[in-house]
N, C-alpha and C positions, 0 to 999 in steps of 0.2 A: 504494500500500500504506500502511496506517496505521502509526503509530509504535508500536514495541514497548513494552509496558508492563512495569514492574518488578514484583516480587512485592509490594512495599509498596503500589504503586498498585492492585493487585488485592485489597487488604485481607487479605494474607497476611503478618503481621508477621514481619520478618527481623531477626536480631541479627548485628552485625558485630564483628570484633576491630579493633585499632588499624590493621591493614593493609587494612582494608575487605574482609576475607575473611568469607564467611558462616560462622557458627558454630552458629546455631540457626534453625530454621523452626518457627513456631507455627501451630497450627490456628486459622483465623479464627473457626470456629464456637464453640469452647470456650476459646480462648486458652491452650491447654496445649501443651507442647513435643511436636512431632511428629517432628522430625529434628534430630540434633546431629552436628556435625563436629568432631573433635579436631585437635590440632596436627599429627598425622601423616596427616591427611585420611581417617581412618577414619570411616565413616558409620554411625550407629546410629539405627534406626527404633524409635519408642516402641511402635507397634502391630504387628500381624501383616501381613507384606507377601507377597502372592501371588508364588510363584515363587522365593522365597528359601529356601535349604536351611538348616535349623537342626539343631544336634547336641545330643543329650542328654549326660549325664555318664557316661563309661565305668565299668562296674562289673566288678570282679574276680569271675568265676564260680567261686569256690573254696570256697564254703560255702552252706549253706541249701538248701531244696527248691524255692524259686522266687525269681525276680528280677522286680521290677515297676517300670515307668517310668510316672509320672503327669505331669499338667500339659501334655499334648499339646494344642495349641489345637484347638478344635472346628472350626476352618476348614481344618484340614489335609486334604489330598486324597491324600497318599501318605506312608507310613511304611516305613522300611527297618530291619530288625532285623539287626544284624551280629554274626557269631561269629568269634572268633579263638582257635583251639585249645581249644574248649569241650568238656569231658568231664564225665560224671557217674559216680557210684559203682557203677552197675549197668547193665543192658541195656534198661531201660524207655525207650521212645521219647520224644523231646522234644516238648512241646506249646507252641505260641505262641498265647496267648489274648488277645483284645481286649475292650474294654468301654466303656460309657458310664455313668460314675458308679460302677460296680463291674464286676468282671471277669465276662464271660459264659462259662459252662462247658458250654453245650449248644447244639445247633442248627447246628453246623458241618457242612459237607461237605468232606472233605479226604482227600488221599492222598499218600503219599511212597514212593519206591522207590529201591533201589540200582541205578544204571543203567550202571555200568562199573567197571573195575578188577578187583582180585583179590577173593577171598572168594566169597560166595554172591550173585553178580550176578543181578538179577532179583527178589530178594526185595522185597516191598512191604507196606504196611500202611495202613489207613484209620482215621479217627476222626471222631466227632461232638462231641467234647469240646474240640476246638481244632484249629488248623492243625498237623498232625503232621509231624515230621521223623524219618525212619527212623534207628535206632541199631543198629549191627552188634553191638557188645559194649561192656563197661565201659571198655575201653582206647581206644575210638573217639573221636578228637578232631575236632570239626567246625570247618571254616574256610569262610566264605562268607557269604551273605546270604539273607534272605527279604524279599520286597517285598510290602507290603500297599497296595492301591490302591482308592480310593473309586469305584465304578462308577456309582452312582446313589443319591440320598437317603442313607440310612444303611447301604447295602449295600456290602460290601467283598469283594474277591477277593485271593488270595495266590498267589505263585509263589516257588519256591526254587531256588537253585543253590549247592550246597555240595560240598566235598570232605571225605572222612573219612580220617584217617590212623591206623593202628593197627599194633602190632608185626609182625603177619603180612602186612601189605600196605596197600593203599589203595583207595579207591572214590569214585565220584561219586554224588550224590544229587539227585533232582529231584522236583517235585510241585506240587500246587496245591489250591485250594479256594475256598469262598465262605461268607459268612454275612450275614444281615440283622440289624443291631443295633436296639435299641429307641430309640436316640438317637445323638447325634454322638459318634464315637470320641474318647476323651480319655486312654486308658491302654492299655498293653501289658504282658503278663506272660509270662514263660518258665518252664516247669516240666516235669514228666514225667508220663507216663500214670498211673503208680502213685502219684504224689504223695509218695513216700517216698525215692526215690533222691536223693542230694545232689550238688550241683555240686562238683567237686574240681579243676578246672583251667580256665584260659583267661580271656577277657574278652568281655563283651557290651556293645553300645551301640546307640543308635537314631539315625536321622535322620528329620526330617519336613519336609514342604514343602506 
């Protein structure tokens, strides 16, 4: 067997601290920092790393008619939209919309239904304006997640699993959908079907990988 080569011998410049621990690995092609390691051994990658889950910044869903997350890397293959106690001022159903450069507001195939619990179990609704989430009434608070996955090219599918809590009871919600974007996904927006109901409770955040 041949002798193992160090990163330096492979023309991958490496920086060490006084204890000869690796602190920085640079890209040989561009001589720019690719990986850094701090004193607590936390590793930071300069670029996008496949398989690593990244988090957005949680937003309080307590005002406004829409909440938008931008800056999602165009290499992302899965995005999760998370809801914790999210409520709106009315009973208009919630829409999750995605886009490339701008939010896409048409061309979706989506359905959401109340699948269990108290209230009007079995109610459902569809939309072509976004990935829809069924809302029972204005006091319905949503807890759970919608997963968006890249199936091929710029085509995406959605699936949802949420619980709804309201004064008169609780329920489960499920659904799914699909859309073909004109380019790589780089943003997600959460709004309502009528576009005028305002968010008045809860927190929304996203993950991507």
